[in-house]
C-alpha positions in Angstrom: -18.4 52.0 -5.5 -20.3 49.6 -3.2 -18.2 47.1 -1.3 -19.8 43.8 -0.3 -18.4 41.8 2.6 -19.1 38.1 2.2 -18.3 35.0 4.2 -18.9 32.7 1.2 -17.8 33.1 -2.4 -21.2 31.7 -3.5 -22.7 35.2 -3.0 -20.5 36.9 -5.6 -22.4 35.8 -8.7 -25.7 36.2 -6.9 -25.1 39.8 -6.2 -23.5 40.5 -9.6 -26.6 39.1 -11.2 -28.9 41.3 -9.1 -26.8 44.3 -9.9 -27.1 43.6 -13.6 -30.9 43.2 -13.3 -31.7 46.0 -11.0 -28.8 48.4 -10.8 -26.9 48.5 -14.1 -23.8 50.6 -13.8 -23.4 50.2 -10.1 -19.7 49.2 -9.4 -19.4 46.4 -6.9 -16.2 45.2 -5.1 -16.4 41.9 -3.4 -14.5 41.0 -0.2 -14.7 37.3 0.8 -13.6 36.3 4.3 -14.9 32.8 5.0 -12.9 32.6 8.2 -15.1 35.3 9.8 -18.2 33.1 9.8 -16.2 30.0 10.8 -14.8 31.8 13.9 -18.1 33.5 14.7 -19.9 30.2 14.7 -17.4 28.7 17.2 -16.6 31.6 19.5 -19.5 34.1 18.9 -19.8 37.1 16.6 -18.2 39.6 19.0 -14.9 37.7 18.7 -14.5 38.8 15.1 -15.3 42.5 15.6 -11.7 43.7 15.2 -11.3 41.8 11.9 -14.6 43.0 10.6 -13.5 46.6 11.3 -10.3 45.9 9.4 -12.2 44.6 6.4 -14.6 47.5 6.4 -11.6 50.0 6.6 -9.9 48.1 3.7 -13.0 48.6 1.6 -13.2 52.3 2.4 -9.5 52.7 1.7 -10.1 51.2 -1.8 -12.8 53.7 -2.5 -16.1 52.3 -1.2 -18.8 54.8 -0.6 -20.9 52.2 1.3 -20.4 48.6 2.6 -23.0 45.8 2.5 -22.4 42.8 4.8 -24.1 39.8 3.3 -23.6 37.5 6.3 -26.5 37.6 8.8 -24.4 36.1 11.6 -21.9 39.0 11.7 -24.2 41.7 10.2 -24.7 43.5 13.5 -20.9 43.5 14.1 -20.4 45.0 10.6 -23.0 47.7 11.1 -21.2 48.7 14.4 -18.0 49.1 12.4 -19.6 52.1 10.5 -18.8 54.4 13.5 -15.1 54.4 12.6 -15.4 53.8 8.9 -16.8 57.2 7.7 -19.2 55.5 5.3 -22.6 53.7 5.8 -22.4 50.0 6.6 -25.6 48.0 6.1 -26.4 44.4 6.9 -28.2 42.7 4.0 -31.1 41.4 6.1 -32.2 44.7 7.7 -34.6 45.7 4.8 -36.0 42.1 4.9 -36.6 42.4 8.7 -38.4 45.7 8.2 -40.7 44.1 5.6 -41.4 41.2 7.9 -42.5 43.5 10.7 -44.7 45.4 8.3 -46.4 42.1 7.3 -47.7 41.3 10.7 -47.0 40.5 14.3 -46.1 36.8 13.9 -42.7 36.3 12.3 -41.0 33.0 11.9 -37.2 33.0 11.3 -35.7 30.1 9.3 -32.0 29.5 9.4 -29.7 26.7 8.4 -27.1 27.7 11.0 -27.9 28.0 14.7 -25.5 31.0 15.0 -27.7 33.0 12.7 -30.9 32.6 14.7 -30.2 35.0 17.6 -28.8 37.8 15.5 -31.8 37.6 13.2 -34.3 37.6 16.0 -32.6 40.5 17.6 -32.8 42.4 14.3 -36.5 41.7 13.7 -37.2 42.9 17.3 -35.1 46.0 16.7 -37.0 46.8 13.5 -40.3 46.2 15.4 -39.3 48.8 18.0 -38.3 51.2 15.3 -41.7 50.9 13.7 -43.6 51.0 17.0 -45.2 47.6 16.2 -45.6 44.5 18.5 -43.9 41.3 17.2 -43.7 37.7 18.2 -40.7 35.9 16.7 -40.4 32.2 16.5 -37.4 30.3 15.1 -36.8 27.2 13.1 -33.4 25.6 12.5 -33.6 23.7 9.2 -31.9 20.4 10.1 -29.6 19.0 7.6 -29.7 22.1 5.3 -26.2 23.4 6.0 -24.7 20.0 5.4 -26.2 20.2 1.9 -24.7 23.6 1.4 -21.3 22.5 2.5 -21.5 19.5 0.3 -22.0 21.7 -2.8 -25.6 20.7 -3.3 -27.5 24.0 -3.6 -30.6 22.4 -5.0 -30.8 20.1 -2.0 -30.1 23.0 0.3 -32.9 25.1 -1.2 -35.4 22.2 -1.2 -34.9 21.5 2.5 -35.4 25.2 3.3 -38.5 25.4 1.1 -40.0 22.3 2.8 -39.4 23.9 6.2 -41.1 27.1 5.1 -44.1 25.2 3.8 -44.4 23.4 7.2 -44.7 26.7 9.1 -48.2 27.6 10.5 -49.5 30.5 12.4 -47.2 33.1 10.8 -47.7 36.5 9.0 -44.2 36.4 7.5 -41.4 33.9 7.1 -37.9 35.2 7.1 -35.1 33.3 5.4 -32.3 34.4 7.7 -29.3 33.7 5.4 -28.8 35.2 2.0 -27.8 31.8 0.7 -31.4 30.6 1.4 -32.9 33.0 -1.2 -33.5 30.4 -4.0 -35.9 28.6 -1.6 -38.3 31.5 -1.9 -39.2 30.4 -5.4 -39.8 26.8 -4.4 -42.3 27.4 -1.6 -46.0 26.8 -1.9 -47.1 28.4 1.4 -49.6 31.3 1.3 -47.5 33.0 3.9 -45.1 35.7 2.5 -41.6 34.2 2.4 -38.9 36.9 2.5 -35.3 36.7 1.5 -32.6 39.3 1.8 -30.3 39.7 -1.3 -32.6 41.8 -3.5 -33.9 44.3 -0.9 -30.6 44.5 0.8 -28.7 45.4 -2.4 -31.4 47.9 -3.3 -31.0 49.7 0.1 -27.2 49.6 -0.1 -27.3 51.0 -3.7 -29.5 53.9 -2.4 -27.0 54.6 0.4 -24.1 54.6 -2.1 -25.9 57.1 -4.4 -26.7 59.3 -1.4 -23.0 59.4 -0.3 -21.9 60.1 -3.9 -24.4 63.0 -4.2 -23.3 64.5 -0.9 -19.7 64.4 -1.9 -20.2 66.2 -5.2 
């Protein structure tokens, strides 16, 4: 079983649909903790580290063979919790960051929340070091997008993100920092590759889950 740690319930049907399309038979268990993002935005991600560890341990105690954190703001905190969890913990945006680095040296990170920018930039730079590639990372905060999300207007949210992506110049890859931004990928008209995290993140977590299951046979 793969556990998914979310900070918004909107991700549950998204990842269920991706599972049905790409990984039929994979058991998912969703843990939603919206307060983690709210507190991380105000006080910083490190302040929720203890609670993230508790959530990961809860998932393991209920049978998880791996944990996927779908929140980019606390993704690094979640991965750090793997040390005491005994199972792999993956942040959903890591495979996307690796793909961005592979695409070229100029990466633009789009986010609807300011608190997501620094963790995502750090992740892209980390993946660049791992790959031995140079990288220049620029950031764009999509003004007004999060207000659309909180107002329950997913179409307006996606449109604002897509418009911001189409306005980017001088980039080899555009990273949609938050999993909730993924629908905007289909709306963009830019020739620059626009990368979102849910599909590659779930695929990587599914592989980890299978690997752990095989090792425990």
